[in-house]
N, C-alpha and C positions, 0 to 999 in steps of 0.2 A: 504494499499500500504506499507507494512513493509518489512524489510530485516533483518534476524537475523544472526549476525556475532559474533561468540564466544558466550559470555554470555550477549551480548547487542542486543537490538532490536532497529533498526533505523526506525523511522516513516517518510516516504517520501510523505505522503499524501498532504502536502502543500509545502514542501521545499525539493528540489532535491540536488543531490550531484554532485561535479565536481571531475573527476579522472584525476590527472596529470601524464603524461608519463615520466618515467625515463628509457630511453634505454641505457643499458650498452653493447653497440654492436659497432662493427666497420662498419656495413653494413646496418643499418636500413635506410628506404627509404628517410627520410627527415633530420635526424640528426645523421646518422651513424658516429661514431668516435668522435663526439663532447663531449660525456660524458663517453668515454670508460675507462678513468682513474677513480679509485675508488673515490679519493678525489673530482674530479670534478663531478662525479655523485651524491655523497652525497650532495655537496653544491647546486647542481641543485635541489635536492629533498627539501632541506631546503627552497630555494627560492619559489618553488611551494607551500609549506605549507604556507609561508608568504603571497603569493598571494591569498590564500583562498582554496587550494585543500583540500578536505575531505579524499581523497584516493591517495595514490601514487602507481602507477603500475610499478613495477620493472621487466624488461625483459632482458634476456641475450642472445636471439636468434632471429634474424630477421625473421619475417613472411611475408615480402614483397614478391610480386610475383617473382618467380625465385630464391628465397633465398636458399642458400645451408645449409644442416643440420649442427648442432653443436654438439659435443659429450657431454654427461652428465658431464664429468669431467670439460670441459672448461666452460659449462654453469654455473656450480656450483661455479667455480673460479670467474666468473664475478659477479654474483648476491649476494652471501652470505655476503661478507664484506659490501656491500652496505646496505643490509637489517639490518645486525646487528648494524651498525652505526646509521642508521635512527631510529631504535627501541630503541636504548640506550638513545636517546635524545628527542624523540617525541612520543605522543600517537596517531598520525595520523594513520588511517587504511593503512595497506600495503598489496598490492596485488602482487603475483608472476604470472607473465605472462609466462606460460610454458605448454607444453602438456606431459611433462615427469614426472611420478610419483615419481621417485628418486628425481628429483630436487624440486618438490612441497613439498615432505616430509621434506627435509633439510631446505627449506625456512620456512615452518611452525615452525620448531624447532628453527630456528633463529629469529623468531618474526613476520613473516607474518601472516595476519589474513584472506586472501581471496586466493582462487585458481581461476585464469583466464585462462581457457583452450580453446584455439581457435578451438579445435576439438569437443567441446561439450562432453568432457570426453569419447571420443571413440577411441583415437589413442593408448593409453597405457592401456592395460587390467588391470593394477593394480590400475588405477586412481580412479575409482568408489569406491573400497574397501578402499583406502586411504582417500578419501573424507568422507566416511561413518564413519570411525574410528576417525575423527577429528571433531571439531565444527566450521570449517572454513565456511566462506561465499563462494558461488559458482557463478562464471559467466559462464553461459551455452551459448556458441556461436555456431551459424550455419556457417559451411564452406563446400563448395562443392569441393571435391578433396583435395589436399595438396599443401602447399605453392609453390613448384617448378612448378607446373602444373596447378594450379587452374584457371588461366586466360586464358587457351588455349580453347577458344570457349565454355564457359559454357552455358548449355541449361536447360530451365525449360518449362514445359507446363503452370504453373501458379506459379510464384515465391512466391507470398504471402501465398497461400494455402500450398505449399511444406515447407516453413519455419515454418508456424504454426503447421503442422503435425509433423515436426521434434521436435519442442518444446514439444508438447503433448506426444510424445513417449519417449522422453528423461526424461521429468519430471516423467512420470509413472515409468520408469526403475530406476531412482534415489530414488523414494519413496519406491519401492519395496526392494531397497538395504539398506533402513533406513535413507535416507537423506530427511528431511522434506522440503516441497516446500518452506516454509518461508526462508530457507537458500539460495534460488536460485534466481538470476536475469537473464534475457534473452537478449541476444545480437544477432541481426539478421545478423551480419557479413557483413556490408556494404564493398564492394570491395573484399570479400573473395569468390571467385568462382562466381562472378556476373559481368555481363556486365553493361554498363551504364544504359540501360532501366530497367534492374533488380533492380539496386540500387534506381532509381527514383520511381519505383513502390513500393518498400519497404518503402521509405520515405512518400509516399502518404498514406500508410496504417499503420503507426506506432501504432495508437490505437488498431488496430485489432491484433497486434502482442503481446499484453500483455495477453498471455495465462494464463488461471486460475488466473487472476488478479495479476500476478507477475510483478515486475517492469521491465521496459525496459531500457537497457544500449545502448547508441548511439555512435559510434565511426566513425567520418568522417574526423578528423583533419588532414589537409594538404593532403588528398588522392588525387590520380591523376584524379578522376572523377571531382573534383573541378577545376583543371587546364584545363580540357577539356571544362567545362562549361563557364569559364571566359576567355578562349582563351590565357592563359599564362603558360609558362613552369617554371616560377620563383616561388620558394617556398614561398617567402614572400607574393605573391599575393594570396595565399590560406588562409592566417590568418583571414581576415575580413569575407570572405564568410563562414568560419567555425563558426565564432561568430553569423552570421545570422542564419545558420542552428541550432545552439544551442538554439536560441530563438524560432525558428519554432518547433524544436522537443519538447521542453518543453511545448509549447502550445498544441501540439498533444499528450501529456501525457508521454513522456519520463521522467524518473526520474534521470538518471545518464548520464553524457556525459564524454567521454574520450578524453582529448585534450592535446596539447603541450603548448599553451599559456593560462595560467590559469586565470589571473585576468580579462581579457576582457570577457571571457566566464562565469565566476562567475557573473560579472555585468549583462550580458545578461540575465542569468538565473534568477537572482533576480528581475530584471525589469519585466520580463515576469510573474513571480509569483505574484508580486505585482498587475499586471493588472488582473490576473486570480482570485486571492482570497484576495487581500488587504495585507497591511503590518503586 
């Protein structure tokens, strides 16, 4: 259970990773505008590293349901100063959360290590070639539709089978383009073109989603499905259920969790790993 990022191989057989979220946006669903200023975003990244984040996921365009598109120029203006500042002072892995090849390319040049593309490298025709020409790690996510419309009555005959098939087809396409499977982790895209029952079905089947023994990344932090299940619209009431899901997901074989609150989720992951395989 390894992930090759650049010239390093990360072995996650026994110990997983926590990806901390750095949203440099005015409209992300849970913290839009909070870290829109570059200095505040950089300080937030520092704090997440202090709390134990292995990866910082920097994004400049909200992909919440109904989100409006952002131009490449604006997205670059938001993320590049943050990536450069964090890279200058830390060796933490940095991920660029984008589906635009131009943004991904500039981010890699600025010091990012990973391309996290919510479209599974399908939105921008240049993205696969860019990824192949780099040594970046790849997060291959499943999304049905596109952010503005993805939650308008999504339908699957069998969501688990369809996500598995998507992963198999995309891994084969990436391999044909020269991207080794060892560079890829898989994200089932909880909440991205899925209704509540689809999300729950995927969570029950997390082990089955590790297609070709690739590590699974799990992102549910603060998502609306948690609010529905706990019966609260308050964002702060989604924090501890996220921690519970981190522990559950790790027990089900997930190796990476993408979260807003890092420390509690690091603790949950390490406790679960101690039970699974010892300290």
